[in-house]
C-alpha positions in Angstrom: -32.5 -31.0 18.5 -31.6 -27.4 19.1 -28.0 -26.3 18.3 -26.4 -23.4 20.1 -24.7 -21.1 17.5 -22.2 -18.3 18.1 -23.5 -15.4 16.0 -22.0 -12.0 15.2 -24.3 -9.1 15.4 -23.4 -5.4 15.0 -22.2 -4.5 18.5 -20.2 -1.3 18.9 -16.6 -1.2 20.2 -17.9 0.5 23.4 -19.8 -2.6 24.2 -18.0 -5.1 26.4 -19.4 -8.0 24.2 -16.3 -8.1 22.0 -14.1 -8.5 25.0 -15.6 -12.0 25.4 -15.2 -13.1 21.8 -17.6 -10.8 20.0 -20.4 -13.3 19.5 -23.7 -13.9 21.2 -25.5 -17.3 21.2 -28.8 -18.3 19.8 -30.5 -21.7 19.2 -31.2 -23.2 15.7 -33.2 -26.3 14.8 -30.6 -27.1 12.1 -26.8 -27.1 12.3 -25.7 -24.1 10.3 -22.2 -23.8 9.0 -20.1 -20.8 9.8 -20.6 -17.9 7.4 -24.4 -18.5 7.1 -26.5 -15.4 7.3 -29.3 -15.5 9.8 -31.9 -13.1 11.3 -32.0 -13.1 15.1 -34.1 -11.4 17.8 -32.2 -8.9 19.9 -34.3 -7.0 22.4 -37.3 -5.8 20.4 -35.5 -5.8 17.1 -34.7 -8.5 14.6 -31.2 -8.1 13.2 -29.0 -9.7 10.6 -26.2 -11.8 12.0 -23.5 -14.2 10.8 -22.9 -17.7 12.2 -19.3 -17.5 13.3 -16.5 -19.9 14.1 -16.8 -21.2 17.6 -13.0 -21.3 17.9 -12.8 -17.5 17.8 -14.8 -17.1 21.0 -12.8 -16.3 24.1 -11.6 -19.3 26.0 -12.8 -17.9 29.4 -16.4 -17.4 28.2 -18.7 -18.7 31.0 -21.0 -21.6 30.4 -24.3 -20.9 28.7 -27.6 -21.8 30.2 -29.5 -23.3 27.2 -32.9 -22.6 28.8 -32.2 -18.8 28.5 -31.3 -18.9 24.8 -33.7 -17.6 22.2 -34.1 -19.3 18.8 -33.0 -17.6 15.6 -35.8 -16.0 13.6 -34.7 -17.6 10.3 -31.7 -18.7 8.3 -30.9 -17.1 4.9 -29.8 -20.4 3.4 -30.6 -19.3 -0.2 -27.3 -17.4 -0.1 -24.0 -19.4 -0.1 -22.1 -19.0 3.3 -19.4 -16.4 3.5 -16.0 -18.1 3.0 -13.5 -19.0 5.7 -10.9 -16.5 4.3 -13.5 -13.7 4.4 -14.2 -14.5 8.1 -10.5 -14.6 8.9 -10.1 -11.2 7.2 -12.9 -9.8 9.4 -11.3 -11.3 12.6 -7.9 -9.9 11.7 -9.4 -6.4 11.1 -11.3 -6.4 14.3 -8.2 -7.5 16.4 -5.7 -5.3 14.7 -7.9 -2.1 14.6 -9.3 -2.8 18.1 -13.0 -3.0 17.1 -15.8 -5.4 17.5 -15.9 -8.2 15.0 -19.6 -7.8 14.6 -19.2 -4.2 13.8 -16.7 -4.9 11.1 -18.5 -7.9 9.6 -22.0 -6.4 9.4 -20.7 -3.0 8.2 -19.0 -4.9 5.3 -22.3 -6.3 4.0 -24.6 -4.2 1.8 -27.1 -2.1 3.8 -30.1 -3.5 1.8 -29.0 -7.1 2.7 -29.3 -6.3 6.4 -33.1 -5.5 6.0 -34.2 -8.5 3.8 -36.1 -11.4 5.1 -35.4 -14.9 3.8 -38.4 -14.7 1.4 -37.4 -11.2 0.1 -33.8 -12.4 -0.4 -35.1 -15.5 -2.4 -37.1 -13.2 -4.7 -34.1 -10.9 -5.2 -31.8 -13.9 -6.0 -34.3 -15.3 -8.5 -34.4 -11.9 -10.3 -30.6 -11.7 -10.3 -30.2 -15.2 -11.7 -32.5 -14.4 -14.6 -30.5 -11.3 -15.4 -27.1 -13.1 -15.0 -28.1 -16.0 -17.2 -29.2 -13.7 -20.1 -26.0 -11.6 -20.0 -23.2 -12.6 -22.4 -19.8 -13.5 -21.0 -17.1 -12.9 -23.6 -14.1 -15.2 -23.5 -11.7 -12.7 -24.8 -11.0 -8.9 -24.5 -13.2 -6.7 -26.7 -11.6 -4.5 -29.3 -8.0 -4.0 -30.4 -5.3 -3.7 -27.7 -2.9 -0.8 -27.5 0.8 -1.4 -28.1 2.7 -1.8 -24.9 5.7 0.3 -24.1 9.0 -1.4 -23.2 8.5 -0.5 -19.6 5.0 -1.8 -19.5 6.1 -5.1 -21.1 8.9 -5.5 -18.6 6.5 -4.9 -15.7 4.0 -7.4 -17.0 6.8 -10.0 -17.5 7.9 -9.5 -13.9 4.3 -10.0 -12.7 4.0 -13.2 -14.7 7.3 -14.6 -13.4 6.7 -14.0 -9.7 4.2 -15.8 -7.5 1.9 -14.2 -5.0 4.3 -14.5 -2.1 5.2 -10.7 -2.2 3.2 -7.7 -3.1 4.3 -5.6 -6.1 4.8 -1.8 -5.9 4.3 -0.5 -9.4 6.2 2.8 -9.3 5.1 4.6 -12.5 5.2 8.2 -13.4 1.9 10.0 -14.1 0.9 9.1 -17.6 3.2 6.1 -17.8 0.3 3.7 -18.5 -0.2 2.0 -15.1 -3.9 1.4 -15.9 -3.0 -0.5 -19.0 -0.7 -2.7 -16.9 -3.7 -3.4 -14.6 -5.9 -4.3 -17.6 -3.3 -6.6 -19.0 -2.7 -8.3 -15.6 -6.4 -9.0 -15.3 -6.5 -10.2 -18.9 -3.6 -12.6 -18.3 -5.3 -13.8 -15.2 -8.6 -14.6 -16.9 -6.7 -16.3 -19.8 -5.1 -18.6 -17.3 -8.2 -19.2 -15.3 -11.6 -18.0 -16.7 -13.2 -18.6 -13.2 -10.7 -16.3 -11.4 -11.8 -13.0 -9.9 -9.9 -9.7 -9.6 -10.5 -6.7 -7.3 -9.4 -3.3 -8.5 -9.5 -0.5 -5.9 -9.4 3.3 -6.4 -9.3 5.9 -3.7 -12.1 8.2 -4.8 -15.7 7.6 -5.9 -15.3 10.1 -8.7 -12.5 8.0 -10.3 -14.6 4.9 -10.4 -16.8 5.7 -13.5 -13.7 6.6 -15.5 -11.9 3.3 -14.7 -15.2 1.3 -15.0 -15.6 2.6 -18.6 -12.1 1.4 -19.5 -12.6 -2.1 -18.0 -16.1 -2.5 -19.6 -14.6 -1.4 -22.9 -12.0 -4.1 -22.5 -13.9 -7.0 -20.9 -17.6 -6.3 -21.4 -20.2 -5.2 -18.9 -21.1 -8.8 -18.0 -17.7 -9.3 -16.3 -17.4 -6.0 -14.4 -19.3 -4.5 -11.4 -18.6 -1.5 -9.2 -18.9 -1.3 -5.5 -18.7 2.1 -3.6 -20.8 4.2 -1.3 -21.9 6.5 -4.0 -24.2 3.8 -5.3 -27.8 3.3 -4.1 -28.5 0.5 -1.7 -30.2 -1.7 -4.3 -27.2 -1.1 -6.7 -24.7 -2.1 -4.0 -26.7 -5.2 -3.2 -26.8 -6.3 -6.9 -23.0 -5.8 -7.2 -22.3 -7.6 -4.0 -24.5 -10.6 -4.9 -23.0 -10.7 -8.4 -19.5 -11.1 -6.9 -20.5 -13.4 -4.0 -20.3 -17.2 -4.7 -22.3 -19.3 -7.1 -26.1 -18.5 -7.3 -27.8 -21.9 -8.1 -31.0 -21.7 -10.1 -34.0 -23.4 -8.5 -35.7 -24.2 -11.8 -38.4 -21.6 -11.4 -37.1 -19.4 -14.2 -38.4 -19.9 -17.7 -36.3 -22.2 -19.8 -33.7 -22.7 -17.1 -32.7 -26.1 -15.9 -32.9 -26.8 -12.2 -29.4 -26.6 -10.7 -28.0 -24.2 -13.3 -25.0 -22.4 -11.7 -24.6 -18.7 -12.2 -21.0 -17.9 -11.8 -19.9 -14.7 -10.0 -18.6 -11.7 -12.0 -14.9 -11.7 -12.6 -13.9 -8.1 -11.9 -15.0 -5.8 -9.0 -14.0 -2.1 -9.1 -14.5 -0.2 -5.9 -13.3 2.2 -3.2 -11.9 1.2 0.2 -15.2 -0.6 1.2 -14.6 -3.1 -1.6 -11.7 -4.7 0.3 -14.4 -6.6 2.2 -16.3 -7.7 -0.9 -17.1 -11.4 -0.9 -15.0 -12.8 -3.7 -14.7 -16.6 -3.4 -12.2 -17.0 -6.3 -10.1 -13.9 -5.7 -6.6 -14.2 -7.3 -5.6 -10.6 -8.1 -5.9 -7.4 -6.1 -4.9 -4.0 -7.6 -4.7 -0.9 -5.4 -4.4 2.1 -7.6 -3.0 5.4 -6.1 -2.0 3.3 -3.1 -0.6 6.4 -1.3 -4.0 8.1 -1.1 -5.3 9.0 2.4 -8.8 8.1 1.3 -7.9 4.4 1.7 -8.0 5.0 5.5 -11.4 4.8 7.0 -12.0 7.7 9.4 -15.2 6.6 11.1 -16.2 3.4 12.9 -13.5 0.8 12.4 -10.6 3.0 11.2 -9.0 0.4 8.9 -6.5 1.0 6.1 -7.9 -0.7 3.0 -4.5 -0.7 1.3 -2.9 -2.6 4.3 -5.9 -5.0 4.4 -5.5 -5.6 0.7 -2.0 -6.8 1.3 -3.1 -9.0 4.2 -6.0 -10.4 2.1 -3.6 -11.2 -0.7 -1.4 -13.2 1.6 -4.5 -14.9 3.2 -5.9 -16.0 -0.2 -2.7 -16.5 -2.1 -3.7 -13.7 -4.4 -1.3 -11.5 -6.3 -1.3 -7.8 -5.0 -0.3 -4.8 -7.1 0.1 -1.4 -5.4 0.4 1.3 -8.0 1.4 5.0 -7.6 3.6 7.7 -9.0 4.2 8.9 -5.4 4.0 5.8 -3.2 3.5 6.1 0.5 6.7 6.2 2.4 5.7 2.9 4.2 5.3 1.1 0.8 8.5 2.7 -0.5 10.4 1.5 2.5 8.9 -2.0 2.2 10.0 -2.2 -1.5 13.7 -1.6 -0.8 16.0 -4.5 -1.9 15.2 -7.8 -0.4 18.8 -8.2 1.0 18.1 -5.0 2.9 14.9 -6.3 4.5 12.4 -5.3 1.8 9.2 -7.2 1.6 7.7 -5.8 -1.7 8.9 -6.1 -5.3 9.4 -2.7 -6.9 8.6 -2.3 -10.6 9.6 1.0 -12.1 8.0 2.8 -15.1 9.7 6.3 -15.1 8.6 7.4 -18.6 5.3 8.5 -20.0 3.6 6.6 -22.8 4.8 8.0 -26.1 7.9 9.7 -24.5 10.2 6.8 -25.5 9.2 7.5 -29.1 10.2 11.2 -28.8 13.9 11.4 -28.1 13.6 15.2 -27.5 11.0 14.8 -24.8 12.6 16.1 -21.5 12.4 14.0 -18.4 10.5 11.1 -19.9 7.9 13.5 -21.3 7.1 14.9 -17.8 6.2 18.6 -17.6 8.7 21.4 -16.9 8.3 22.7 -13.3 8.7 26.5 -12.8 8.9 28.1 -9.4 7.7 31.6 -8.9 8.9 33.6 -5.9 5.8 35.5 -4.8 8.0 37.8 -2.6 9.2 39.4 -5.8 5.8 39.8 -7.4 3.4 42.8 -7.1 1.9 43.1 -3.6 -1.4 41.3 -3.3 -1.1 39.6 -6.6 -2.9 36.2 -6.8 -1.4 35.4 -10.2 2.1 36.5 -11.0 2.5 38.4 -14.3 4.7 35.6 -15.9 2.1 33.0 -15.1 -0.7 35.1 -16.5 1.3 35.6 -19.7 2.0 31.9 -20.0 -1.7 31.1 -19.5 -2.7 33.7 -22.2 -0.3 32.1 -24.6 -1.6 28.6 -24.0 -5.2 29.6 -24.3 -4.5 31.5 -27.5 -3.0 28.3 -29.0 -6.2 26.3 -28.2 -4.7 24.5 -25.2 -6.2 24.1 -21.7 -4.9 25.2 -18.3 -5.6 23.9 -14.9 -5.5 26.1 -11.7 -5.2 24.1 -8.5 -6.1 25.5 -5.1 -7.0 23.0 -2.4 -9.6 25.2 -0.6 -13.2 25.5 -1.7 -15.5 28.5 -1.1 -14.8 32.2 -1.8 -12.6 32.9 1.3 -11.8 30.9 4.4 -12.7 33.8 6.8 -14.9 36.9 6.9 -13.3 39.6 9.0 -14.3 43.0 10.5 -11.6 45.6 10.2 -13.0 47.7 13.1 -13.3 45.2 16.0 -11.4 42.2 14.6 -14.5 40.0 14.6 -14.1 36.8 12.5 -16.6 34.4 11.2 -16.2 31.7 13.8 -18.6 28.8 14.0 -20.6 28.9 17.3 -20.5 25.1 17.5 -16.9 24.4 16.4 -13.4 25.7 17.1 -13.1 26.7 13.4 -14.1 29.5 11.1 -17.1 29.4 8.8 -16.1 29.7 5.1 -17.5 32.5 3.0 -19.4 31.2 -0.1 -20.1 34.2 -2.3 -22.2 32.2 -4.9 -25.1 31.9 -2.4 -24.0 34.6 0.1 -23.6 32.1 3.0 -21.2 31.4 5.8 -20.7 27.6 6.1 -18.9 25.5 8.6 -17.2 22.6 6.8 -17.0 20.6 10.0 -20.6 20.6 11.4 -22.5 22.0 8.4 -23.9 25.1 10.3 -24.9 27.7 7.7 -26.3 31.2 7.8 -26.6 34.2 5.5 -23.7 36.6 5.3 -24.5 39.6 7.6 -24.8 43.0 6.1 -22.7 44.5 9.0 -20.4 43.1 11.7 -22.5 41.2 14.3 -20.2 42.4 17.0 -19.8 46.2 16.4 -22.2 46.9 13.5 -19.5 48.2 11.2 -20.3 47.6 7.5 -16.6 47.2 6.7 -16.4 43.3 6.7 -14.2 41.7 4.1 -12.9 38.3 3.2 -9.5 37.1 4.2 -7.7 34.5 2.1 -8.8 32.8 -1.1 -10.9 29.8 -2.2 -11.7 28.4 -5.6 -14.8 30.6 -6.0 -12.6 33.7 -5.7 -9.9 32.3 -8.1 -12.6 31.6 -10.7 -14.0 35.1 -10.4 -10.5 36.8 -10.6 -9.5 34.7 -13.6 -12.6 35.8 -15.5 -11.5 39.4 -15.0 -7.8 38.8 -15.8 -8.5 36.8 -18.9 -11.5 38.8 -20.2 -9.6 40.1 -23.2 -8.2 36.7 -24.3 -9.8 35.0 -27.3 -9.6 31.3 -27.8 -9.0 30.1 -31.4 -11.6 28.3 -33.5 -11.2 24.6 -34.5 -10.0 21.5 -32.7 -6.5 21.3 -31.1 -4.4 18.8 -32.9 -4.0 15.5 -31.3 -7.1 15.7 -29.1 -10.6 14.2 -29.2 -12.1 17.6 -28.4 -15.1 18.9 -30.5 -14.5 21.8 -32.8 -15.1 25.1 -31.1 -15.8 28.6 -32.3 -13.5 31.5 -31.5 -14.7 33.5 -28.5 -14.0 34.5 -24.9 -12.3 32.2 -22.4 -14.5 29.6 -20.8 -13.7 28.9 -17.1 -15.1 26.0 -15.1 -14.8 25.1 -11.4 -14.8 21.6 -10.0 -15.0 21.2 -6.3 -17.3 19.7 -3.7 -19.7 22.7 -4.1 -20.2 22.4 -7.8 -20.6 18.6 -7.8 -23.0 18.0 -5.0 -25.8 16.6 -7.2 -25.7 13.3 -9.0 -24.2 13.4 -12.5 -22.7 16.9 -12.2 -19.1 15.7 -11.9 -19.4 13.4 -14.9 -21.0 16.2 -16.9 -18.3 18.7 -16.1 -15.4 16.3 -16.7 -17.0 15.5 -20.1 -16.9 19.2 -21.0 -13.2 19.3 -20.1 -12.5 16.2 -22.2 -14.5 17.6 -25.2 -12.6 20.9 -25.2 -15.5 23.0 -24.0 -13.4 24.4 -21.1 -10.3 26.6 -21.5 -9.4 27.0 -17.8 -10.3 24.5 -15.2 -10.2 25.6 -11.5 -10.4 23.0 -8.8 -9.4 21.2 -5.6 -7.8 17.8 -5.1 -10.9 16.3 -6.8 -9.2 17.0 -10.2 -5.6 16.3 -9.0 -5.4 12.6 -9.5 -6.4 9.9 -11.9 -7.9 12.0 -14.7 -6.5 11.8 -18.2 -6.9 15.3 -19.5 -5.3 15.2 -23.0 -5.2 18.9 -23.8 -4.1 20.4 -20.5 -0.6 21.7 -21.1 -0.2 24.1 -18.1 -0.9 23.6 -14.4 -0.8 26.5 -11.9 -0.5 25.7 -8.2 -1.7 28.6 -5.9 -0.5 29.0 -2.3 0.9 25.5 -1.5 3.2 26.7 1.4 0.8 26.2 4.3 1.6 22.5 4.5 5.3 23.1 4.9 4.8 24.4 8.4 2.3 21.9 9.7 2.7 20.1 13.1 1.8 16.8 11.4 5.0 15.0 10.3 3.1 13.5 7.4 2.3 16.9 5.9 5.4 17.2 3.6 4.6 13.7 2.2 1.0 14.6 1.5 2.0 17.9 -0.1 4.6 16.4 -2.3 2.3 13.7 -3.4 -0.5 16.1 -4.2 1.8 18.4 -6.2 3.2 15.5 -8.2 -0.3 14.2 -8.9 -1.6 17.6 -10.0 1.5 18.2 -12.1 0.8 14.9 -13.8 -2.4 16.3 -15.3 -0.3 18.4 -17.6 1.1 17.2 -21.0 -0.3 13.7 -21.0 -0.4 13.7 -24.8 3.4 13.5 -25.4 2.9 13.2 -29.2 1.0 16.6 -29.3 3.8 18.1 -27.2 6.4 16.9 -29.7 4.4 18.4 -32.6 4.0 21.7 -30.8 7.8 21.8 -30.1 7.4 22.7 -26.5 6.9 20.9 -23.2 4.0 21.3 -20.9 4.5 23.4 -17.7 3.7 23.4 -14.0 3.9 26.8 -12.3 4.2 26.7 -8.5 3.7 30.1 -6.8 5.5 30.0 -3.5 7.3 32.2 -1.0 9.7 29.3 -0.2 11.2 28.6 -3.7 14.4 27.2 -2.1 12.7 24.6 0.0 14.1 21.1 -0.7 10.6 19.8 -1.4 10.2 22.1 -4.4 13.7 21.3 -5.6 12.9 17.6 -5.8 9.5 18.4 -7.3 11.3 20.4 -10.1 13.3 17.3 -10.9 10.3 14.9 -10.6 12.6 13.1 -8.2 10.4 11.1 -5.8 13.2 8.7 -4.8 15.3 11.7 -3.6 12.4 13.1 -1.7 11.6 9.7 -0.1 15.2 9.1 0.9 15.4 12.5 2.7 12.0 12.0 4.4 12.9 8.4 5.5 16.2 9.6 6.9 14.5 12.3 9.0 11.8 9.8 10.2 14.4 7.2 11.2 16.3 9.8 13.2 13.1 10.9 14.9 11.8 7.3 15.4 8.7 7.9 13.4 6.8 5.5 11.2 7.7 3.4 9.3 10.4 2.9 11.9 7.9 2.9 14.8 4.2 2.1 15.2 1.5 4.4 16.5 -2.0 4.5 17.7 -4.2 7.3 18.8 -6.9 7.1 21.5 -9.5 9.8 20.9 -12.2 10.8 23.4 -15.2 13.0 23.0 -17.0 14.8 25.9 -19.0 17.9 26.7 -15.9 19.5 28.1 -12.3 19.5 27.1 -11.3 18.8 30.7 -13.5 15.8 30.9 -12.1 14.3 27.7 -8.5 14.8 28.8 -9.2 13.5 32.3 -10.5 10.2 30.8 -7.5 9.8 28.6 -5.0 10.7 31.4 -6.7 8.3 33.8 -6.4 5.5 31.2 -2.7 6.4 30.7 -2.1 6.2 34.5 -3.7 2.8 34.8 -1.7 1.5 31.8 1.7 2.8 32.8 3.0 -0.5 34.3 2.0 -2.6 31.2 3.4 0.1 28.9 6.8 0.0 30.7 7.0 -3.8 30.5 6.3 -3.8 26.8 8.4 -0.7 26.0 5.4 1.2 24.9 5.3 5.0 25.3 2.0 6.7 26.2 2.1 10.5 25.8 -0.1 12.9 27.7 -3.6 13.8 26.4 -3.8 17.0 24.3 -6.7 18.7 22.4 -7.2 17.8 18.8 -6.3 20.4 16.2 -10.0 21.2 15.7 -10.9 20.5 19.3 -14.6 21.3 19.2 -17.0 20.0 16.5 -20.8 20.4 16.9 -20.4 21.4 20.5 -18.5 18.2 21.3 -15.0 18.6 22.8 -12.3 16.2 21.4 -8.9 15.2 22.8 -6.4 12.6 21.8 -3.5 10.7 23.2 -0.6 9.1 21.3 0.6 5.6 22.0 3.9 4.6 20.3 6.3 1.6 20.2 9.2 0.4 18.1 7.5 -3.0 18.0 4.1 -3.6 16.2 3.5 -6.8 18.3 4.2 -5.0 21.6 1.8 -2.1 20.6 -0.9 -4.6 19.6 -0.5 -6.6 22.9 -0.7 -3.4 24.9 -3.8 -2.1 23.1 -5.6 -5.4 23.4 -4.9 -5.7 27.2 -5.8 -2.0 27.6 -9.3 -2.4 26.2 -10.6 -3.7 29.6 -9.1 -0.6 31.3 -10.8 1.8 28.9 -14.2 0.0 29.3 -13.9 -0.1 33.1 -13.2 3.7 33.1 -16.6 4.4 31.7 -18.0 3.6 35.2 -15.7 5.9 37.1 -16.0 9.6 37.8 -13.4 10.3 35.0 -15.6 8.4 32.5 -19.0 9.9 33.4 -18.8 12.8 31.0 -17.4 10.8 28.0 -19.7 10.5 25.0 -17.6 8.1 23.1 -14.0 7.0 22.6 -12.1 5.2 19.9 -8.7 3.7 19.1 -7.1 4.6 15.8 -4.3 2.2 14.9 -1.8 3.5 12.3 -3.3 7.0 12.2 -2.6 9.2 9.2 -3.1 12.5 10.9 -2.0 13.6 14.3 
């Protein structure tokens, strides 16, 4: 008897399939349970699909003629089915972020799994079982444990007392030991239930190896796997299989009894994609640096991994810990007292590890923030004389400095003084960045690259010069300004650096240009940790998560541009970034106490009296958050309202805006009934990328439910517009729920 099965396949959001439930139907000779992976014919291709719950199909789906249905190609029954909670997570993500369920579900699976046949998968599982059965699984943490501070112990006690009904916001200063709290929370979980699983998420791929090393050192390699897009497809598949369900031995392996169960790994470390990892025994989710914008996916299904982690914790009754020194304003608002409507439990760790043992450590061992008014410095100076003097002194003492500028390249623009020509990209409404190291002009949006011209392409004048500064130029200027400084011989006290000989200053640069090849980032970070670098220049890649023990001075160059952005989230992002980069200084509080002086953060600004810099000087995130939340409440902005962006791409700007405005007109009646505001279409900030024009339209409501209902009903209107004159020139469109940048 043939059984009709609803099956998810990777259909895009532009397809009308997801309007009718998101599934297609195939026939199977055997009744397969939901969550089973299958391979199905679709057109001339054979695709991976997932047997789905029939109850999720739309109620008004027309009756199916069984004679027209095709049979599945094969069922991958060697793999345990995906759990009900995982399927519910996918369904929620698709509904909330207005995407196809098949698109979300299949994108969450490892790419290599999508290409395997049943026979190939069986061989892969057999090989993985052999490896897993040979690996030791320690029952206790490896090595001695560090002594907890009083604040860490209090936080862990609170985590142990509360159930999983409410997420925790671990608000800890940089260097306060949040990672140790994560480690102990996982350790306590495994002590209570050796079969439990924990998911630990980080925002950046470059932070994963560092955290992975700490977890492996504590729990052993057999219990820990990583999952992020920087891995190869075979590596991702191995990690995913290791975390997914029990792999049952079929008795074909040497010396293995038939029916031997290989349990899944206990700890998964990963970036935002790991929120969809198949973890059948998940009991703890940690989201480190929960404020980071990298948790928001910007392509395809534009989901927030942090928000999905909170939802998944509630779905699976798992404890959720959100950690940050500068929480997102949404999380901070949700962690207000429960009698005021708060939904999270806030745990505070305001002091750095070691600072409580040093009564003279100012501000809990946090660095001293100095503001330099660049209006009173020599004209054209990149580094103020006081900052240069402070850097010279630190280097002469054998300490390290960090210079932060969040702009790579040599200069953002190349300019002709004669005719005002600028290095615009011919394919984007943006400038190509001058990279002196290889004499190229590169567009950081579409990748278009060409050699730097010898003369102005417009008028032929040889007088073309860079405008602005990037990390390449900062590195070059520092080499000149510090050429006469000699570092001391020996190893700085209190560090793990290798002994160095006296000599000239060593400067290193870490940004996307210097770390393009595999292993380069790890090698450069190792040089910093070993004391082989005196001055580190970099972008936000080095601003968060790294534990640089001997950096005692941080210099921030030109942070003012974000103060005048049209994006209401720009101050929040700037404050968070400055607090994070400031946190790289003085993390060894004992060494500071021995030296008798605090670490320093120098902020060079032309707006020293700005309230943001005043709260930064005091390391007072609560004051900054209170001021920002007050402004947002008065303006009716998130978290006091809810937003979505509808973006359209077309060959012309007029076509993109016409499509969005037509959709707005057709949705006005529904918007008025639901108290939803639909604003007129406008060009995006970078309106042309790779010869494609982009426009956006903001949709806003004071009610999340009303906004979701409007967007769900509006989908049919957007699909129908593709067949009208307004939709003929549209290349693609997408809905971005809870956008982070407007």
